[in-house]
C-alpha atoms as one frame of an Amber mdcrd trajectory, in Angstrom:
protein
  12.250-161.322 -78.812  12.742-159.395 -82.027  16.164-158.918 -83.561  16.036
-155.223 -82.579  14.973-156.117 -79.033  17.901-158.533 -78.749  20.313-155.850
 -79.970  18.965-153.425 -77.377  19.194-156.045 -74.616  22.848-156.666 -75.459
  23.433-152.905 -75.558  21.847-152.591 -72.110  23.974-155.456 -70.825  27.156
-153.781 -72.104  26.084-150.417 -70.665  25.453-151.952 -67.241  28.857-153.683
 -67.361  30.504-150.322 -68.139  28.666-148.743 -65.212  29.887-151.543 -62.938
  33.447-150.792 -64.058  32.920-147.067 -63.410  31.447-147.655 -59.962  34.173
-150.102 -58.989  36.914-147.743 -60.176  35.318-144.840 -58.327  35.005-146.918
 -55.165  38.672-147.914 -55.414  39.714-144.290 -55.786  37.638-143.233 -52.801
  39.057-146.073 -50.698  42.599-145.019 -51.612  41.877-141.327 -51.011  40.170
-141.965 -47.676  42.976-144.271 -46.532  45.516-141.555 -47.340  43.422-138.838
 -45.703  42.936-140.968 -42.569  46.697-141.571 -42.380  47.365-137.829 -42.651
  44.598-137.081 -40.138  46.089-139.503 -37.604  49.580-138.099 -38.153  48.337
-134.550 -37.599  46.431-135.620 -34.489  49.527-137.342 -33.084  52.170-134.798
 -34.081  50.214-131.685 -33.136  48.498-133.296 -30.155  45.213-131.889 -31.408
  42.988-133.558 -28.860  45.242-132.557 -25.979  44.963-128.919 -27.120  41.263
-129.043 -27.939  40.075-131.497 -25.274  36.389-131.109 -24.531  35.986-128.015
 -26.712  33.510-127.614 -29.512  36.368-127.335 -32.023  37.836-130.619 -30.731
  34.472-132.314 -31.152  34.083-130.923 -34.675  37.602-132.101 -35.554  36.757
-135.577 -34.231  33.533-135.601 -36.247  35.606-134.789 -39.345  37.805-137.820
 -38.646  34.762-140.009 -38.066  33.325-138.866 -41.415  36.509-140.069 -43.150
  36.040-143.499 -41.618  32.336-143.616 -42.540  33.236-142.579 -46.106  35.847
-145.322 -46.262  33.346-147.919 -45.038  30.722-146.893 -47.591  33.301-146.962
 -50.397  34.349-150.445 -49.293  30.689-151.513 -49.279  30.302-150.176 -52.823
  33.380-152.070 -53.978  32.255-155.297 -52.326  31.418-157.873 -55.019  27.809
-159.001 -55.228  28.352-162.663 -54.407  25.847-163.919 -51.842  27.096-161.979
 -48.854  24.418-161.413 -46.256  22.460-158.210 -46.753  24.366-157.542 -49.995
  22.787-160.654 -51.486  20.810-160.371 -54.668  20.603-163.994 -55.715  19.938
-164.224 -59.419  20.830-167.593 -60.845  21.020-167.376 -64.591  23.427-168.316
 -67.317  24.877-164.824 -67.665  25.834-164.500 -63.991  29.433-165.501 -63.396
  28.521-166.959 -59.998  26.127-169.407 -61.616  28.639-170.299 -64.313  31.393
-170.885 -61.742  29.218-173.200 -59.636  28.391-175.492 -62.548  30.661-178.078
 -64.072  31.286-177.232 -67.713  29.104-180.113 -68.901  26.129-178.775 -66.891
  26.768-175.187 -67.955  26.932-176.096 -71.643  23.860-178.351 -71.319  21.848
-175.560 -69.645  23.023-173.006 -72.189  22.065-175.217 -75.128  18.694-176.034
 -73.507  17.925-172.336 -72.980  18.992-171.598 -76.532  16.679-174.300 -77.920
  13.820-173.087 -75.727  14.585-169.514 -76.840  14.859-168.309 -73.226  18.403
-166.929 -73.399  16.968-163.473 -74.058  15.111-163.620 -70.741  18.286-164.807
 -69.007  20.117-161.782 -70.421  17.337-159.391 -69.390  17.290-160.921 -65.917
  21.018-160.272 -65.549  20.661-156.678 -66.779  17.841-156.126 -64.293  19.662
-157.686 -61.317  22.931-155.883 -61.989  21.097-152.591 -62.427  19.491-153.012
 -59.010  22.932-153.638 -57.487  24.347-150.625 -59.323  21.762-148.327 -57.764
  22.947-149.508 -54.351  26.608-149.107 -55.346  26.105-145.555 -56.546  24.168
-144.646 -53.388  27.042-145.992 -51.291  29.437-143.938 -53.407  27.361-140.791
 -52.961  27.458-141.217 -49.185  31.201-142.001 -49.286  31.974-138.897 -51.335
  29.709-136.740 -49.158  31.387-137.954 -45.961  34.860-137.426 -47.409  34.046
-133.899 -48.559  32.327-132.986 -45.274  35.188-134.462 -43.235  37.713-132.571
 -45.310  35.860-129.287 -44.903  35.474-129.723 -41.144  39.069-130.710 -40.481
  40.581-128.113 -42.798  38.448-125.326 -41.338  39.288-126.326 -37.751  42.938
-126.822 -38.686  43.167-123.463 -40.393  41.273-121.443 -37.802  42.398-123.053
 -34.584  45.301-125.453 -34.860  47.729-123.940 -37.359  47.832-120.406 -35.848
  48.681-121.862 -32.414  51.535-123.894 -33.926  53.518-120.866 -35.077
C-alpha cells in the first residue's frame, strides 16, 4: 500500500471509530429517553386509569399502540447499543489484529508475535482495512436500528400525546 493509501486507511479507521462513538451515544440517549417516557406512560395509565376509561375503544387501542411503540423503540436502541462481540445474529466475526476481541483472546506473547509477523509480511494494512470494512458493516446495522428506534419513539409520542390531549385530559377536568 502506498504511503497515501495508508494515511487514508488510518483516516477511515478513525472516522469509523468516531461514528461508533456517535451511534453508541445516540443509542444511550434513546434508551434513557424511552425508559423515562415508558415510566411516565405507565404512571399516566395507572393514575388516570386510561384503559378503564377507554376499554375496547379505538382511542384505547391507539393509546396502547403508542405504548407498544415506546417499548419497540427501546428494544431497537438496546440492540444498537449492544457490543459486536460474537452474540448470535449480531455476530460479525472478523479476527484481525485491530479487533479488540482478537487482541483480548491472545496472550501478549502471541499478540506481539502475530503483529510483528504481519508487519514483516506487510499485511498490517490489510488487517486495518478489514477492520474498517467489518466495523462499517456493523455501523450500518446500528444506524438502521437507531432509525427504527427514533421512528417508534416519535410515533409513540405523537399517538399518546394526541390521544391524551383529545380524549383523556378534557375528561380529567
